[in-house]
ChimeraX commands (.cxc) that place a marker at each C-alpha (Angstrom):
marker #1 position -7.45,26.32,8.40 radius 0.5
marker #1 position -5.79,27.32,5.06 radius 0.5
marker #1 position -2.45,26.32,3.78 radius 0.5
marker #1 position -0.13,29.35,3.27 radius 0.5
marker #1 position -1.17,31.26,0.25 radius 0.5
marker #1 position -3.16,28.44,-1.15 radius 0.5
marker #1 position -6.83,29.05,-1.00 radius 0.5
marker #1 position -7.78,25.30,-0.39 radius 0.5
marker #1 position -8.79,24.23,2.95 radius 0.5
marker #1 position -6.30,21.82,4.77 radius 0.5
marker #1 position -6.91,18.92,7.16 radius 0.5
marker #1 position -6.62,19.22,10.78 radius 0.5
marker #1 position -2.93,18.41,10.86 radius 0.5
marker #1 position -2.18,20.84,8.15 radius 0.5
marker #1 position -0.86,18.26,5.87 radius 0.5
marker #1 position -2.38,18.90,2.53 radius 0.5
marker #1 position -5.48,20.47,1.27 radius 0.5
marker #1 position -8.61,18.53,0.58 radius 0.5
marker #1 position -8.21,19.05,-3.19 radius 0.5
marker #1 position -4.65,17.51,-2.95 radius 0.5
marker #1 position -3.03,20.71,-4.25 radius 0.5
marker #1 position -0.67,20.98,-1.41 radius 0.5
marker #1 position 1.80,18.19,-0.30 radius 0.5
marker #1 position 2.30,19.56,3.26 radius 0.5
marker #1 position 2.54,22.95,4.90 radius 0.5
marker #1 position 5.91,22.05,6.33 radius 0.5
marker #1 position 7.37,21.70,2.88 radius 0.5
marker #1 position 5.65,24.88,1.56 radius 0.5
marker #1 position 4.23,23.22,-1.55 radius 0.5
marker #1 position 1.23,25.36,-1.96 radius 0.5
marker #1 position 0.61,26.49,-5.54 radius 0.5
marker #1 position 0.23,30.04,-4.32 radius 0.5
marker #1 position 3.37,29.95,-2.20 radius 0.5
marker #1 position 6.99,28.79,-2.40 radius 0.5
marker #1 position 7.11,25.17,-3.61 radius 0.5
marker #1 position 10.03,23.02,-2.46 radius 0.5
marker #1 position 11.12,19.39,-2.57 radius 0.5
marker #1 position 13.84,18.30,-0.01 radius 0.5
marker #1 position 14.37,21.95,0.90 radius 0.5
marker #1 position 15.15,23.12,-2.76 radius 0.5
marker #1 position 12.81,25.65,-4.21 radius 0.5
marker #1 position 10.92,24.83,-7.24 radius 0.5
marker #1 position 9.48,27.17,-9.70 radius 0.5
marker #1 position 5.82,28.17,-9.11 radius 0.5
marker #1 position 3.37,27.59,-11.86 radius 0.5
marker #1 position 2.91,30.88,-13.66 radius 0.5
marker #1 position -0.62,32.51,-13.38 radius 0.5
marker #1 position -0.60,32.75,-17.15 radius 0.5
marker #1 position -0.60,28.95,-17.39 radius 0.5
marker #1 position -3.75,28.77,-15.37 radius 0.5
marker #1 position -5.31,31.52,-17.44 radius 0.5
marker #1 position -4.66,29.67,-20.64 radius 0.5
marker #1 position -6.18,26.59,-19.00 radius 0.5
marker #1 position -9.25,28.63,-18.09 radius 0.5
marker #1 position -9.61,29.89,-21.63 radius 0.5
marker #1 position -9.20,26.29,-22.78 radius 0.5
marker #1 position -12.12,25.20,-20.55 radius 0.5
marker #1 position -14.21,28.01,-22.02 radius 0.5
marker #1 position -13.33,26.93,-25.61 radius 0.5
marker #1 position -14.20,23.38,-24.75 radius 0.5
marker #1 position -17.49,24.21,-23.22 radius 0.5
marker #1 position -18.24,26.08,-26.52 radius 0.5
marker #1 position -17.38,22.92,-28.35 radius 0.5
marker #1 position -14.39,24.55,-30.14 radius 0.5
marker #1 position -12.18,21.51,-29.54 radius 0.5
marker #1 position -9.40,22.76,-31.86 radius 0.5
marker #1 position -9.10,26.03,-29.99 radius 0.5
marker #1 position -9.37,24.45,-26.51 radius 0.5
marker #1 position -6.57,21.90,-27.75 radius 0.5
marker #1 position -4.33,24.86,-28.75 radius 0.5
marker #1 position -5.01,26.74,-25.40 radius 0.5
marker #1 position -4.33,23.56,-23.22 radius 0.5
marker #1 position -1.11,23.12,-25.25 radius 0.5
marker #1 position -0.13,26.71,-24.63 radius 0.5
marker #1 position -0.81,26.28,-20.83 radius 0.5
marker #1 position 1.52,23.25,-20.87 radius 0.5
marker #1 position 4.24,25.17,-22.71 radius 0.5
marker #1 position 4.01,28.11,-20.28 radius 0.5
marker #1 position 4.49,25.84,-17.40 radius 0.5
marker #1 position 7.31,23.87,-18.94 radius 0.5
marker #1 position 9.18,27.12,-19.96 radius 0.5
marker #1 position 8.99,28.35,-16.40 radius 0.5
marker #1 position 10.40,25.08,-15.23 radius 0.5
marker #1 position 7.22,24.50,-13.01 radius 0.5
marker #1 position 5.59,21.02,-12.79 radius 0.5
marker #1 position 2.74,20.79,-15.34 radius 0.5
marker #1 position -0.44,19.88,-13.50 radius 0.5
marker #1 position -1.89,16.52,-14.61 radius 0.5
marker #1 position -5.27,18.09,-15.28 radius 0.5
marker #1 position -3.81,20.03,-18.09 radius 0.5
marker #1 position -3.02,16.81,-19.84 radius 0.5
marker #1 position -6.25,15.12,-18.97 radius 0.5
marker #1 position -8.19,18.11,-20.38 radius 0.5
marker #1 position -6.19,18.00,-23.57 radius 0.5
marker #1 position -6.77,14.22,-23.82 radius 0.5
marker #1 position -10.49,14.93,-23.82 radius 0.5
marker #1 position -10.02,17.42,-26.69 radius 0.5
marker #1 position -7.89,15.05,-28.70 radius 0.5
marker #1 position -10.62,12.32,-28.23 radius 0.5
marker #1 position -13.21,14.70,-29.29 radius 0.5
marker #1 position -11.27,15.27,-32.47 radius 0.5
marker #1 position -10.77,11.50,-32.73 radius 0.5
marker #1 position -7.06,11.69,-32.37 radius 0.5
marker #1 position -6.86,8.42,-30.34 radius 0.5
marker #1 position -2.97,8.12,-30.41 radius 0.5
marker #1 position -2.77,11.65,-28.91 radius 0.5
marker #1 position -5.62,11.11,-26.51 radius 0.5
marker #1 position -3.98,7.90,-25.36 radius 0.5
marker #1 position -0.52,9.69,-24.78 radius 0.5
marker #1 position -1.94,12.66,-22.92 radius 0.5
marker #1 position -4.13,10.51,-20.69 radius 0.5
marker #1 position -1.09,8.50,-19.84 radius 0.5
marker #1 position 0.97,11.51,-19.10 radius 0.5
marker #1 position -1.91,12.81,-16.83 radius 0.5
marker #1 position -1.93,9.47,-14.95 radius 0.5
marker #1 position 1.90,9.72,-14.43 radius 0.5
marker #1 position 1.36,13.04,-12.35 radius 0.5
marker #1 position 0.77,12.76,-8.67 radius 0.5
marker #1 position -1.41,15.78,-8.40 radius 0.5
marker #1 position -4.61,14.52,-10.11 radius 0.5
marker #1 position -7.82,14.78,-8.16 radius 0.5
marker #1 position -9.92,11.59,-8.10 radius 0.5
marker #1 position -12.24,13.00,-10.77 radius 0.5
marker #1 position -9.34,13.99,-13.07 radius 0.5
marker #1 position -7.92,10.44,-12.44 radius 0.5
marker #1 position -11.14,8.80,-13.54 radius 0.5
marker #1 position -11.37,11.13,-16.62 radius 0.5
marker #1 position -7.80,10.13,-17.56 radius 0.5
marker #1 position -8.40,6.60,-17.04 radius 0.5
marker #1 position -11.62,6.67,-19.08 radius 0.5
marker #1 position -9.83,8.58,-21.99 radius 0.5
marker #1 position -6.92,6.13,-22.00 radius 0.5
marker #1 position -9.33,3.09,-22.11 radius 0.5
marker #1 position -11.49,4.64,-24.83 radius 0.5
marker #1 position -8.46,5.41,-26.95 radius 0.5
marker #1 position -7.04,1.92,-26.44 radius 0.5
marker #1 position -10.43,0.42,-27.41 radius 0.5
marker #1 position -10.74,2.49,-30.56 radius 0.5
marker #1 position -7.02,1.62,-31.44 radius 0.5
marker #1 position -7.92,-2.03,-30.73 radius 0.5
marker #1 position -5.08,-2.31,-28.20 radius 0.5
marker #1 position -6.94,-4.86,-26.15 radius 0.5
marker #1 position -4.09,-5.96,-23.99 radius 0.5
marker #1 position -3.27,-2.28,-23.05 radius 0.5
marker #1 position -6.98,-1.70,-22.44 radius 0.5
marker #1 position -7.15,-4.53,-19.84 radius 0.5
marker #1 position -3.92,-3.42,-18.16 radius 0.5
marker #1 position -5.43,0.14,-17.87 radius 0.5
marker #1 position -8.71,-1.47,-16.47 radius 0.5
marker #1 position -6.46,-3.35,-14.00 radius 0.5
marker #1 position -4.96,0.09,-12.96 radius 0.5
marker #1 position -8.42,1.42,-12.59 radius 0.5
marker #1 position -9.26,-1.46,-10.32 radius 0.5
marker #1 position -6.30,-0.90,-8.21 radius 0.5
marker #1 position -7.39,2.78,-7.71 radius 0.5
marker #1 position -10.94,1.55,-6.96 radius 0.5
marker #1 position -12.42,3.03,-10.17 radius 0.5
marker #1 position -12.67,0.13,-12.54 radius 0.5
marker #1 position -16.55,-0.14,-12.17 radius 0.5
marker #1 position -17.04,3.54,-12.79 radius 0.5
marker #1 position -14.64,3.48,-15.65 radius 0.5
marker #1 position -16.25,0.53,-17.25 radius 0.5
marker #1 position -19.63,2.13,-16.90 radius 0.5
marker #1 position -18.37,5.22,-18.63 radius 0.5
marker #1 position -17.02,3.00,-21.36 radius 0.5
marker #1 position -20.37,1.29,-21.84 radius 0.5
marker #1 position -20.72,0.04,-25.43 radius 0.5
marker #1 position -16.99,0.41,-26.06 radius 0.5
marker #1 position -16.35,-2.78,-23.97 radius 0.5
marker #1 position -19.26,-4.67,-25.51 radius 0.5
marker #1 position -18.03,-3.92,-28.95 radius 0.5
marker #1 position -14.50,-5.10,-28.14 radius 0.5
marker #1 position -15.85,-8.27,-26.49 radius 0.5
marker #1 position -17.49,-9.11,-29.77 radius 0.5
marker #1 position -14.72,-7.84,-32.15 radius 0.5
marker #1 position -12.36,-10.83,-31.65 radius 0.5
marker #1 position -15.17,-13.34,-32.18 radius 0.5
marker #1 position -16.19,-11.39,-35.46 radius 0.5
marker #1 position -12.68,-11.33,-36.74 radius 0.5
marker #1 position -11.85,-14.95,-35.95 radius 0.5
marker #1 position -13.16,-17.23,-38.59 radius 0.5
marker #1 position -15.50,-19.98,-37.22 radius 0.5
marker #1 position -14.63,-23.45,-37.92 radius 0.5
marker #1 position -16.64,-24.98,-40.82 radius 0.5
marker #1 position -18.36,-28.23,-40.11 radius 0.5
marker #1 position -16.49,-31.04,-41.87 radius 0.5
marker #1 position -18.06,-32.16,-45.08 radius 0.5
marker #1 position -20.14,-35.16,-44.69 radius 0.5
marker #1 position -18.40,-38.43,-45.40 radius 0.5
marker #1 position -19.46,-39.98,-48.66 radius 0.5
marker #1 position -22.21,-42.44,-48.12 radius 0.5
marker #1 position -21.17,-46.03,-48.02 radius 0.5
marker #1 position -22.21,-48.02,-50.95 radius 0.5
marker #1 position -25.48,-49.78,-50.50 radius 0.5
marker #1 position -25.16,-53.28,-49.46 radius 0.5
marker #1 position -26.14,-55.78,-52.19 radius 0.5
marker link #1:1,2 radius 0.2
marker link #1:2,3 radius 0.2
marker link #1:3,4 radius 0.2
marker link #1:4,5 radius 0.2
marker link #1:5,6 radius 0.2
marker link #1:6,7 radius 0.2
marker link #1:7,8 radius 0.2
marker link #1:8,9 radius 0.2
marker link #1:9,10 radius 0.2
marker link #1:10,11 radius 0.2
marker link #1:11,12 radius 0.2
marker link #1:12,13 radius 0.2
marker link #1:13,14 radius 0.2
marker link #1:14,15 radius 0.2
marker link #1:15,16 radius 0.2
marker link #1:16,17 radius 0.2
marker link #1:17,18 radius 0.2
marker link #1:18,19 radius 0.2
marker link #1:19,20 radius 0.2
marker link #1:20,21 radius 0.2
marker link #1:21,22 radius 0.2
marker link #1:22,23 radius 0.2
marker link #1:23,24 radius 0.2
marker link #1:24,25 radius 0.2
marker link #1:25,26 radius 0.2
marker link #1:26,27 radius 0.2
marker link #1:27,28 radius 0.2
marker link #1:28,29 radius 0.2
marker link #1:29,30 radius 0.2
marker link #1:30,31 radius 0.2
marker link #1:31,32 radius 0.2
marker link #1:32,33 radius 0.2
marker link #1:33,34 radius 0.2
marker link #1:34,35 radius 0.2
marker link #1:35,36 radius 0.2
marker link #1:36,37 radius 0.2
marker link #1:37,38 radius 0.2
marker link #1:38,39 radius 0.2
marker link #1:39,40 radius 0.2
marker link #1:40,41 radius 0.2
marker link #1:41,42 radius 0.2
marker link #1:42,43 radius 0.2
marker link #1:43,44 radius 0.2
marker link #1:44,45 radius 0.2
marker link #1:45,46 radius 0.2
marker link #1:46,47 radius 0.2
marker link #1:47,48 radius 0.2
marker link #1:48,49 radius 0.2
marker link #1:49,50 radius 0.2
marker link #1:50,51 radius 0.2
marker link #1:51,52 radius 0.2
marker link #1:52,53 radius 0.2
marker link #1:53,54 radius 0.2
marker link #1:54,55 radius 0.2
marker link #1:55,56 radius 0.2
marker link #1:56,57 radius 0.2
marker link #1:57,58 radius 0.2
marker link #1:58,59 radius 0.2
marker link #1:59,60 radius 0.2
marker link #1:60,61 radius 0.2
marker link #1:61,62 radius 0.2
marker link #1:62,63 radius 0.2
marker link #1:63,64 radius 0.2
marker link #1:64,65 radius 0.2
marker link #1:65,66 radius 0.2
marker link #1:66,67 radius 0.2
marker link #1:67,68 radius 0.2
marker link #1:68,69 radius 0.2
marker link #1:69,70 radius 0.2
marker link #1:70,71 radius 0.2
marker link #1:71,72 radius 0.2
marker link #1:72,73 radius 0.2
marker link #1:73,74 radius 0.2
marker link #1:74,75 radius 0.2
marker link #1:75,76 radius 0.2
marker link #1:76,77 radius 0.2
marker link #1:77,78 radius 0.2
marker link #1:78,79 radius 0.2
marker link #1:79,80 radius 0.2
marker link #1:80,81 radius 0.2
marker link #1:81,82 radius 0.2
marker link #1:82,83 radius 0.2
marker link #1:83,84 radius 0.2
marker link #1:84,85 radius 0.2
marker link #1:85,86 radius 0.2
marker link #1:86,87 radius 0.2
marker link #1:87,88 radius 0.2
marker link #1:88,89 radius 0.2
marker link #1:89,90 radius 0.2
marker link #1:90,91 radius 0.2
marker link #1:91,92 radius 0.2
marker link #1:92,93 radius 0.2
marker link #1:93,94 radius 0.2
marker link #1:94,95 radius 0.2
marker link #1:95,96 radius 0.2
marker link #1:96,97 radius 0.2
marker link #1:97,98 radius 0.2
marker link #1:98,99 radius 0.2
marker link #1:99,100 radius 0.2
marker link #1:100,101 radius 0.2
marker link #1:101,102 radius 0.2
marker link #1:102,103 radius 0.2
marker link #1:103,104 radius 0.2
marker link #1:104,105 radius 0.2
marker link #1:105,106 radius 0.2
marker link #1:106,107 radius 0.2
marker link #1:107,108 radius 0.2
marker link #1:108,109 radius 0.2
marker link #1:109,110 radius 0.2
marker link #1:110,111 radius 0.2
marker link #1:111,112 radius 0.2
marker link #1:112,113 radius 0.2
marker link #1:113,114 radius 0.2
marker link #1:114,115 radius 0.2
marker link #1:115,116 radius 0.2
marker link #1:116,117 radius 0.2
marker link #1:117,118 radius 0.2
marker link #1:118,119 radius 0.2
marker link #1:119,120 radius 0.2
marker link #1:120,121 radius 0.2
marker link #1:121,122 radius 0.2
marker link #1:122,123 radius 0.2
marker link #1:123,124 radius 0.2
marker link #1:124,125 radius 0.2
marker link #1:125,126 radius 0.2
marker link #1:126,127 radius 0.2
marker link #1:127,128 radius 0.2
marker link #1:128,129 radius 0.2
marker link #1:129,130 radius 0.2
marker link #1:130,131 radius 0.2
marker link #1:131,132 radius 0.2
marker link #1:132,133 radius 0.2
marker link #1:133,134 radius 0.2
marker link #1:134,135 radius 0.2
marker link #1:135,136 radius 0.2
marker link #1:136,137 radius 0.2
marker link #1:137,138 radius 0.2
marker link #1:138,139 radius 0.2
marker link #1:139,140 radius 0.2
marker link #1:140,141 radius 0.2
marker link #1:141,142 radius 0.2
marker link #1:142,143 radius 0.2
marker link #1:143,144 radius 0.2
marker link #1:144,145 radius 0.2
marker link #1:145,146 radius 0.2
marker link #1:146,147 radius 0.2
marker link #1:147,148 radius 0.2
marker link #1:148,149 radius 0.2
marker link #1:149,150 radius 0.2
marker link #1:150,151 radius 0.2
marker link #1:151,152 radius 0.2
marker link #1:152,153 radius 0.2
marker link #1:153,154 radius 0.2
marker link #1:154,155 radius 0.2
marker link #1:155,156 radius 0.2
marker link #1:156,157 radius 0.2
marker link #1:157,158 radius 0.2
marker link #1:158,159 radius 0.2
marker link #1:159,160 radius 0.2
marker link #1:160,161 radius 0.2
marker link #1:161,162 radius 0.2
marker link #1:162,163 radius 0.2
marker link #1:163,164 radius 0.2
marker link #1:164,165 radius 0.2
marker link #1:165,166 radius 0.2
marker link #1:166,167 radius 0.2
marker link #1:167,168 radius 0.2
marker link #1:168,169 radius 0.2
marker link #1:169,170 radius 0.2
marker link #1:170,171 radius 0.2
marker link #1:171,172 radius 0.2
marker link #1:172,173 radius 0.2
marker link #1:173,174 radius 0.2
marker link #1:174,175 radius 0.2
marker link #1:175,176 radius 0.2
marker link #1:176,177 radius 0.2
marker link #1:177,178 radius 0.2
marker link #1:178,179 radius 0.2
marker link #1:179,180 radius 0.2
marker link #1:180,181 radius 0.2
marker link #1:181,182 radius 0.2
marker link #1:182,183 radius 0.2
marker link #1:183,184 radius 0.2
marker link #1:184,185 radius 0.2
marker link #1:185,186 radius 0.2
marker link #1:186,187 radius 0.2
marker link #1:187,188 radius 0.2
marker link #1:188,189 radius 0.2
marker link #1:189,190 radius 0.2
marker link #1:190,191 radius 0.2
marker link #1:191,192 radius 0.2
marker link #1:192,193 radius 0.2
marker link #1:193,194 radius 0.2
marker link #1:194,195 radius 0.2
marker link #1:195,196 radius 0.2
view
């Protein structure tokens, strides 16, 4: 069964597509149909926004991270200008671009924004968690990194995110030890004078 104008397949009860694009048929929240919350119609994501995202994906695949960053930004701006909810994947994709350009503050901010959205697929959630952790690691925000890893654990993704982080975590585990001066051995006490 398909949900309204959405092209995603719905579960047996018609309560949302398997890709989590629809909240429920009864509320008419398919991206291709009328979206509503509490009976009030919401603006639908303009097709131009998805087209810019697709162009951004192509630029990213071509490793033109600056162009991909620009295109994902345009997709977000188009959705915002229409008053439509911006899909979390737009932010997670832009976070990957920012990380590729070593803009760790920007990557962290966009990954956090992506995680604040309710429409992320599990794969996009894992991507956003990884990018946020990686940025926090590079910025040496170790308490924030641990908090993000706890969130990943709550979502059942900590092991996978830690695997993706790989050497990032081992470098941080060693960093505090390397930065902390090791206590020096106390100088030996002067020898007692020899007994006469």
